[in-house]
matplotlib code that plots the C-alpha trace (Angstrom):
import matplotlib.pyplot as plt

x = [243.0, 242.0, 245.1, 244.1, 240.6, 241.5, 244.2, 241.6, 238.9, 241.3, 242.6, 238.8, 238.1, 241.2, 240.8, 237.2, 236.4, 234.6, 231.6, 231.0, 227.8, 228.8, 231.6, 233.4, 233.0, 235.3, 235.9, 237.9, 235.4, 233.2, 229.6, 228.0, 230.4, 228.8, 231.3, 230.4, 226.6, 225.7, 228.7, 228.6, 226.1, 223.1, 225.2, 224.9, 221.1, 221.0, 223.2, 221.1, 217.9, 218.9, 220.3, 217.3, 219.4, 221.9, 224.8, 225.1, 228.0, 229.1, 230.1, 232.7, 233.3, 236.3, 239.6, 238.7, 239.9, 242.0, 244.0, 243.6, 247.1, 246.4, 243.1, 245.0, 247.0, 243.7, 242.1, 244.9, 245.4, 241.5, 241.3, 238.3, 236.6, 235.9, 237.1, 237.5, 241.1, 242.4, 245.2, 247.0, 248.3, 250.0, 251.6, 254.4, 251.8, 249.1, 251.0, 248.3, 245.4, 247.8, 248.8, 245.3, 244.3, 246.8, 244.1, 241.9, 242.6, 241.2, 237.5, 234.7, 231.7, 231.6, 228.8, 230.7, 234.0, 232.5, 231.2, 234.0, 236.4, 234.5, 234.3, 237.9, 239.2, 237.4, 238.0, 241.4, 243.9, 247.0, 244.7, 243.2, 246.6, 247.5, 244.5, 245.2, 249.0, 248.0, 245.6, 242.2, 239.1, 237.9, 234.1, 233.4, 234.4, 234.0, 234.6, 234.5, 232.9, 235.6, 237.8, 237.9, 239.7, 238.5, 240.9, 241.4, 242.2, 241.1, 242.6, 241.0, 244.0, 247.6, 249.1, 246.8, 247.7, 251.5, 253.0, 249.9, 250.3, 247.7, 246.6, 246.4, 245.6, 247.8, 251.0, 249.0, 247.4, 250.7, 252.4, 249.8, 250.0, 253.9, 253.7, 250.9, 253.3, 251.5, 253.1, 251.4, 250.9, 250.0, 248.1, 245.1, 241.5, 240.9, 243.4, 242.1, 240.2, 243.2, 245.6, 243.3, 242.5, 246.2, 247.6, 249.5, 247.3, 246.1, 243.8, 242.3, 241.4, 238.3, 234.7, 232.3, 230.2, 233.1, 232.2, 229.6, 230.3, 233.7, 232.8, 235.3, 233.3, 234.4, 238.0, 237.8, 235.9, 236.6, 236.0, 236.9, 235.1, 238.4, 237.8, 241.3, 240.5, 238.3, 239.5, 238.7, 242.0, 241.5, 238.4, 235.3, 234.9, 237.9, 237.3, 239.9, 240.2, 239.9, 236.6, 235.2, 236.3, 234.4, 231.1, 228.8, 228.5, 224.7, 226.2, 228.7, 226.2, 224.4, 227.5, 227.9, 224.2, 224.7, 227.8, 226.0, 223.0, 225.2, 227.6, 224.4, 223.1, 226.4, 227.2, 223.9, 223.7, 227.5, 226.9, 223.5, 225.4, 228.3, 226.0, 223.7, 226.8, 227.8, 224.2, 224.6, 228.1, 227.2, 224.2, 226.7, 228.9, 231.3, 232.4, 232.4, 234.3, 234.6, 238.4, 239.9, 241.1, 244.9, 243.9, 241.3, 244.0, 246.6, 244.4, 243.2, 247.0, 248.0, 245.2, 246.8, 250.1, 248.8, 247.6, 250.8, 252.8, 250.7, 252.3, 255.6, 254.5, 252.9, 256.3, 258.7, 257.1, 254.7, 257.0, 254.3, 255.8, 252.6, 251.6, 250.4, 248.1, 246.6, 246.2, 244.3, 242.3, 241.0, 240.5, 238.5, 236.3, 235.7, 234.5, 232.4, 230.5, 230.1, 228.3, 226.4, 225.0, 224.2, 220.5, 220.2, 218.6, 221.6, 219.7, 217.5, 219.2, 217.2, 218.2, 221.9, 221.9, 220.5, 223.1, 225.8, 224.6, 224.3, 227.6, 230.1, 228.5, 226.9, 229.7, 231.4, 230.7, 230.2, 231.3, 234.8, 235.3, 238.1, 238.3, 242.0]
y = [37.2, 39.5, 41.7, 41.8, 42.7, 45.3, 46.9, 46.5, 48.3, 51.1, 51.7, 52.2, 54.4, 56.6, 56.8, 57.7, 61.6, 61.6, 63.9, 66.7, 65.1, 61.4, 60.5, 57.8, 57.1, 54.6, 52.9, 49.9, 48.3, 45.5, 46.4, 45.4, 47.1, 50.2, 52.5, 51.4, 50.5, 53.8, 56.1, 55.2, 53.1, 54.9, 58.2, 57.8, 57.5, 60.7, 62.7, 61.7, 62.6, 65.7, 67.1, 65.7, 63.2, 65.9, 64.1, 60.5, 58.7, 55.4, 53.6, 50.9, 49.1, 46.6, 46.8, 46.3, 49.9, 51.0, 49.1, 50.9, 52.1, 53.5, 55.4, 58.9, 58.6, 57.6, 60.6, 63.1, 61.1, 61.4, 57.7, 58.2, 61.6, 60.9, 58.2, 57.1, 57.3, 56.1, 58.3, 55.6, 53.9, 57.1, 58.9, 60.7, 62.3, 63.3, 63.9, 66.2, 63.7, 60.9, 63.1, 63.8, 60.0, 59.6, 60.5, 57.8, 55.8, 58.4, 58.6, 56.3, 58.1, 57.5, 60.1, 62.8, 61.8, 61.7, 65.3, 66.5, 65.3, 66.6, 70.1, 70.2, 68.8, 71.3, 74.4, 73.9, 75.9, 73.5, 70.6, 72.4, 73.2, 69.5, 68.4, 71.0, 70.2, 66.5, 67.5, 66.4, 68.4, 67.1, 66.9, 64.8, 62.3, 58.7, 57.2, 53.6, 52.5, 51.3, 48.6, 45.4, 42.2, 39.2, 36.2, 32.6, 31.9, 33.6, 37.1, 37.9, 39.2, 40.3, 36.8, 35.6, 38.7, 38.1, 37.0, 37.2, 38.5, 41.3, 43.1, 46.7, 50.0, 53.2, 53.8, 54.2, 50.9, 49.5, 51.0, 49.8, 46.1, 46.2, 47.5, 45.2, 42.3, 41.3, 41.6, 44.2, 43.5, 46.3, 44.9, 46.1, 45.2, 43.2, 40.7, 39.9, 36.7, 35.1, 36.3, 34.5, 31.5, 30.6, 31.6, 34.4, 36.6, 35.6, 38.4, 41.4, 44.6, 46.0, 47.1, 44.2, 44.4, 42.6, 39.5, 39.2, 41.7, 39.9, 36.6, 36.9, 34.7, 31.9, 32.1, 34.3, 32.5, 34.8, 38.3, 40.5, 43.8, 45.9, 49.2, 49.8, 53.1, 54.4, 55.7, 58.3, 59.5, 60.8, 61.7, 59.4, 61.7, 63.2, 65.1, 65.4, 69.1, 69.6, 67.6, 69.7, 73.0, 71.9, 71.5, 74.3, 76.0, 74.3, 70.9, 71.5, 72.2, 69.1, 67.2, 69.1, 68.1, 64.5, 64.2, 65.8, 63.3, 60.3, 60.9, 60.8, 57.5, 56.0, 56.2, 55.5, 52.3, 51.4, 51.3, 49.3, 46.8, 46.4, 45.9, 43.6, 41.5, 40.7, 39.3, 37.2, 35.9, 34.8, 32.9, 31.1, 30.2, 33.1, 33.4, 37.0, 38.2, 41.4, 42.0, 41.1, 43.9, 44.0, 44.1, 46.9, 48.8, 48.6, 50.3, 53.2, 53.6, 53.9, 56.5, 58.6, 58.2, 59.1, 62.4, 63.0, 62.2, 63.5, 67.0, 65.7, 63.0, 65.6, 67.6, 64.7, 61.9, 64.0, 66.9, 69.6, 72.9, 73.9, 70.6, 71.9, 74.5, 71.5, 69.1, 71.7, 72.6, 69.0, 68.3, 71.6, 70.5, 67.1, 68.8, 71.3, 68.2, 66.4, 69.2, 69.7, 66.3, 66.2, 66.9, 65.4, 62.0, 60.7, 57.8, 60.7, 61.1, 64.3, 65.9, 64.8, 66.1, 69.4, 70.2, 69.3, 71.4, 74.4, 73.7, 72.2, 73.4, 76.5, 78.9, 77.2, 78.8, 76.2, 79.0, 79.1, 76.1, 73.8, 75.7, 76.8]
z = [-207.1, -204.3, -205.1, -208.7, -207.9, -205.7, -208.0, -210.9, -208.8, -207.7, -211.2, -212.7, -209.6, -210.2, -214.0, -213.9, -212.8, -209.6, -209.9, -207.1, -206.3, -206.5, -204.3, -202.6, -199.0, -197.0, -193.7, -192.9, -190.7, -191.7, -192.8, -189.5, -187.2, -185.4, -187.2, -190.5, -190.3, -188.6, -189.3, -193.0, -194.4, -192.7, -192.8, -196.4, -196.5, -194.3, -196.5, -199.4, -197.5, -196.2, -199.8, -201.5, -203.5, -204.8, -202.9, -203.3, -201.3, -202.7, -199.6, -199.3, -196.0, -195.1, -196.4, -200.4, -201.2, -198.3, -195.5, -192.0, -192.0, -195.8, -195.2, -194.5, -197.6, -199.8, -198.5, -199.4, -202.9, -203.5, -203.8, -201.6, -201.2, -197.4, -195.1, -191.4, -190.4, -186.8, -186.2, -183.8, -187.3, -188.3, -185.0, -187.1, -189.2, -186.5, -183.3, -181.9, -182.3, -180.8, -178.0, -176.7, -177.4, -174.5, -172.4, -173.5, -170.2, -168.1, -169.5, -169.7, -171.3, -174.9, -175.4, -173.9, -175.8, -179.2, -178.9, -177.3, -179.6, -182.6, -180.9, -180.0, -183.4, -185.2, -183.0, -181.3, -183.6, -183.2, -184.2, -187.3, -188.5, -188.2, -190.4, -192.9, -192.9, -193.7, -196.3, -194.7, -193.8, -190.3, -190.1, -187.2, -184.7, -183.6, -180.1, -178.9, -175.7, -173.0, -174.3, -172.1, -172.1, -174.3, -173.9, -174.7, -171.1, -167.9, -166.8, -163.6, -161.8, -162.3, -161.7, -164.6, -166.8, -166.6, -169.9, -171.5, -175.3, -175.5, -178.6, -177.8, -179.6, -178.7, -176.5, -173.3, -173.0, -174.4, -171.3, -168.9, -170.3, -169.9, -166.4, -165.5, -166.6, -170.2, -173.5, -175.7, -179.4, -181.6, -184.7, -186.4, -185.0, -188.0, -187.1, -183.6, -184.4, -186.3, -183.6, -181.0, -183.1, -184.0, -180.5, -181.5, -179.0, -175.7, -175.2, -177.2, -175.9, -177.9, -177.2, -176.3, -179.4, -181.2, -179.3, -181.6, -184.6, -185.1, -183.7, -181.0, -178.5, -180.9, -179.9, -176.6, -174.4, -171.3, -170.8, -168.2, -167.8, -167.1, -168.9, -170.6, -172.2, -175.1, -178.7, -180.7, -182.5, -186.0, -188.1, -188.8, -191.9, -193.1, -196.5, -199.4, -199.5, -203.2, -203.1, -200.1, -202.0, -205.0, -202.9, -202.6, -199.1, -198.9, -199.5, -197.2, -194.3, -195.5, -194.7, -191.3, -190.3, -191.4, -189.2, -186.4, -186.6, -187.4, -184.4, -182.3, -183.9, -183.8, -180.2, -179.2, -181.1, -180.3, -176.7, -177.0, -179.2, -176.7, -173.9, -175.9, -177.2, -173.4, -173.0, -176.2, -175.3, -171.9, -173.5, -175.8, -173.0, -172.5, -168.9, -168.0, -165.0, -162.8, -162.4, -159.1, -156.9, -157.9, -161.6, -161.1, -158.9, -161.4, -164.2, -161.3, -160.7, -164.2, -164.9, -162.0, -163.6, -167.2, -166.0, -164.4, -167.6, -170.2, -170.5, -170.7, -173.6, -175.5, -175.9, -175.6, -177.4, -179.9, -180.3, -179.2, -178.5, -176.9, -175.4, -172.2, -173.9, -176.5, -173.4, -171.2, -174.1, -174.7, -170.9, -170.7, -173.7, -172.0, -168.8, -171.0, -172.7, -169.4, -168.2, -171.2, -171.3, -167.5, -168.0, -171.8, -172.6, -174.1, -175.8, -177.5, -181.1, -181.9, -178.6, -179.4, -182.8, -181.9, -179.2, -181.7, -184.5, -181.8, -180.0, -182.2, -185.8, -184.9, -185.3, -188.3, -191.5, -194.4, -196.9, -195.4, -193.2, -194.6, -197.7, -198.8]

ax = plt.figure().add_subplot(projection="3d")
ax.plot(x, y, z, "-o")
ax.set_aspect("equal")
plt.show()
């Protein structure tokens, strides 16, 4: 029945011409997830307000339109005019985005990350060429708080981690899990609950808000505050290029402004929800641990190893002929944003929005950016 309804809905959407000012926006996250709530539902209201009602995004959340692995193709095929896509699901299509994601283990500030990733993704020539090749116009980033371990049994040290089946996202954390003695399992985040419930997973790595937002505290009664990287690969707003080209320069500028504000709002609230979820989980009986020394040391040692190997991975795993140049540009952009935010109140939405507009979008001409 679900398949029939989805097919019927898609057929209707594809058969009906989409007007330039009424368009479909899609994220595979559930409606209450921060990346959906602030990055899409509230973003749509920002777009309507800034455009005085001239732009009217119709937001779809969850997987009713597109599964996580199908979102890039859905944007290219104009099934949706703008969508979220996690590049880790399509590594062969987006090697540049995945190469820089290899550094996710080495950073822990999601505020710096979300703006640095957007900055890099809209200014680095190699990354821009990749977006164009894959048929999307990149307009803004997402970033998660550091992922932690949420488990059905306690995992406080390397002995307890040994043999555990752990849901991971991305090759770097998979490598760390293997080296630490666990078994990495690469499944979408939407499958974490059922995996833990059925015993096909022992742990999941994700941001702490999922204890509440995805009800993981019902099936993962033990959480270890071990930072296992952040995720940012792929666009939070990737536009179909034909749709983008059909907009006026003023409309594109509105969407740039909406992205700047939404990135600020999203990351402020994402961090707050993750922190609040840990409090709620404790109140509901979830045991929350600090990692023991050997488990913590394994992550710290892996971070050093990642930095030593990232250039070779960019070339050998992802096929980048200019891997060192790309990685160094990304690292420099992260350093730039760490410095920019040093004296900024990172809970001030207006301050972050203004800084993003000036630093990221300020030199992008809406009349030409992303237009063929």
